[in-house]
N, C-alpha and C positions, 0 to 999 in steps of 0.2 A: 504494500500500500504506500501511496505517497503521502505527503504532509497535508495537514488541514489548516485552513486559515479563516478565522472569523466565522466559524460554523460551516465552512465549505470544505467538503472532503472530496479529494480527487483520486481516481485510479484504484479503487478497490478491486482486487482480482478475484474472480469467481472461483469456487471450489466445488468438488462433488458434494451432493446432498443439499444444494441450495434450493430455495423455494422456486416453484415453476410459474407462479402467477403474479402479475402486477396489478395492484389495486391502489386506490386511495385508502390509507390505513389509519386507523385511530388506535393509539396505545395509551393505556392508563397504567402508571407505575407508582410505587410507593417511594416518595422522594421529598426531601425538604428543599432541594435546590431545583433550578429551572432547566438544567441541562442546556445552557445557552450555546455550548459547542460540544463537539464529539467527545472531548476529554473530560467533561464534567461528571461522567457517570460514576467514576470511582469515589466521588465525594458525596454520594447520596446518603441522606439521613434515613435510616430504616424505620424511624419512628415518626416520619413526617406524613404529610397528607398525600393521597394518590395524585398522580400527574397523568394527564391525558395527552398523548402525542397523536397528531393527525398527520399521516405521512403517505407519500406515494412511493412505497418501497417494496422490495421483494424479500419476504420473510422466509427463512431466518438469515439469509446471506448478509443482509444489510447490517446486522448487529456484529459482524466480524471486523468492523473497522477498528483501527488502532486506538487503544485506550479504553475499549468497552469491555466490561467484565463478563464475558460469555461463559466462563468456566464455573461460575457459582450458580447452582441450580436454584437456590433460594432467591437470587436476584433476577432470574430469567423471566421473560415475559410469558403471559398467557395470550393466546391468539384465537380469534374467531375464524373458523374455517368452514367451507362449504361441505355440508354433510354428504351430498351426492358425489363429491369428488374425493374427499379425504377419508370418509367413513363407509366405503362401499362394501367392505367385508370385515370379518373378525380380525384378520391379521393387520389390515390397514388401520382399523379402529384402535387396536392395541398400540401400534407404533405412534400414531398421532396423539393418542392420549399421553404416552410417555413424553412426547414433545410439548406437553402443556397446551394442547389444542382443545377448544370448546366447539362442538359441532353446531352449526346453524342451518336450519331448514329454510331453503329458498322459498319465499312466498308465505312463510309461517307467521309473518308479522313481527312487530317490535315487542310484543308481549308474550311471545312463545316461551316455553319452559326453558329452552336453552339460553335465552336472554336473561332469565332469572339466575341461571348458573353463572353467567358472565358478571351479573351484578354482585353476586356473592364474592367474586374475586375482588371487587372494589371494596366491598364491606370489610373484607379481611385485610385491606391495605395492599392488595396485589397490583401488578402492572399488567394491563390488558391491551392487546392489539385488536382493533376491528377494522373493517374495510368499508368506510362510509360511501364510497362511490359504487361499490357493489358489483363492478364489472371489470373484466380484463381490459387494461388500457395500455396498448403498445404503440399507439400513434401519438405524435407530438401535437396534441390538440388541447384547447382550454379544458380546465378541470370541469368535469360534468356535474350535474345536479347531484347533491349528496343525499343518501338515504337518511331516514329519521331514526334509525336504530342508535346511531352515535349520540345525538343529543338526548335521546331518551335515557341512555345510561348515565350521562352527565347529570341530568336532572334528578334521577332517582338515587344517585349515590349519596350516602349520608354526609360525606365531606365532598364539596364541589371540586371535581378534578380540574387541573390546568391542561389546556390544549397546547401541545407543542407541535407545530407543523413542520413536516420534513418532506422535501420533494427530491426526486432523483431522476437521472437520465442515464440510460445505458443498459438497463436490465433487459430491455427488449432485444438486445443483441446476444444476451446470455442464453435465453430460451425463446427464440422467435417462434411465433405461432405458425407460420407457413414456410418453414425451411425445406422440408422434404415432402413434396407432393401435397401441400396443404396441411402438413402435420408438424408437430414440434420435434426437435431432435430427441433421441432416446436419453441423452444426458446433457447437462448444462455445458455450454461452450466455454472454452478457456480463453484467457488473454484479452478480454474485452475491458475497455475503460468505462468506469462507472463514476458519475459525479453525484454527490449528495449535498444538498443545502439544508441547513437547520435554521428555522426561523425563531423569532421571539415568541415566548409563551403567551397564550391567550387566556385570560381569566374572565369568567362570566360572573356577573353580579346577579346571582339567582334570586335574591330577595326582590330586587327591582324588576327583573324580568317576569317573575311570577305575578307580581302586582300588576304589571302591564297586561299580562295574558288574561288575568281574571276580569279585566275590563273590556275584553274583546266582545263585540256584539255577536249574538248567535245567528247563524244563517239556517233557517228551518229547512231549506232545500238541499243542504249538504248531506252527503251520505255518511252514516255513522257506522263504525266498526265494533261498537260495544266495548271500547276501551275502559279499563277501570279508572276510577277517580284517584288522582295522585294525592296522597296525604303526606305531610300535614298541610300542604298548600290547598288541598281540596279543589284542584283544577279539573274541570270537566273536559270532555273530548275536544270541544271547540277551542278551548284555551290551550290545550296541549298541542293541537295542530299549529296554532299560531306560534307557540313557543318553540317547537321543534324546527319549524321553517325559519324562524328568525335566527336561531343558533346555527343551523346548517348553512344559511346564506353567509353568515359571518365567517365561518370556517372555510367555506368555498372561496370567498373573496381573498382571504389571506393566502390560501394555497395557490391561487391563480397569480397573485403578485409574486410569490416565491418562484413559481414556474417561470415567469418572465425574467426575474432576476437571474435565475440559473442559466437561462439561454444567453443573457447578456454577458455573464461571467465567462461562459464557454467561448464566446466570440472575441474575448480580449485576452 
């Protein structure tokens, strides 16, 4: 790996066993610091509050950059993974569970049982990855609309997580979707240059946001999904929809600015 400067990590070399999928990623970790650059990880306070990282990275390869404590299982992240991809049989389920993966059912909604499992990680002060864009993203296009599962975890966490945005470029060359007759290569490709930029942490003032959400007028024509009321805020479904969209928009806009900054850094 090459050196990092001001939160910009260059030239991470891929290795066997890397993740095969690129998504926008949300991570929540137990930390008292903000991880403003790649080397801050070893200074984390294990008794601090959870931290939420929103990243466009390839897990777990991204966490192999210099200075990150990948060897300590207690500090390792939990990650939300597609049930239909990573939990297709008993063997795969066992392997991915050992890798601290939480299965997520596509289309199961933000209040599915697996999301409660993810929330338990936060309640216990763990560090959790999720993928708010929810789709494979190998093209160099603007950050797409984020799913609401990410903000729902932030809102429901007993201690409001911090969102740390991370954007990368280059993983699409490690595991290209259409390399061999429209298929991925059997193993990750070597010798590819990867750039990672780590942004400033985003903190949400949940008290103010929930107060705003509670004042949102109800639209009787909108479709209801039967979501539970969030306590202790007591937010109904209409208020939750407003709140989740507001938070998703903020994370998306920050990540898009980071994406443009990364492109600019690569050109100079």
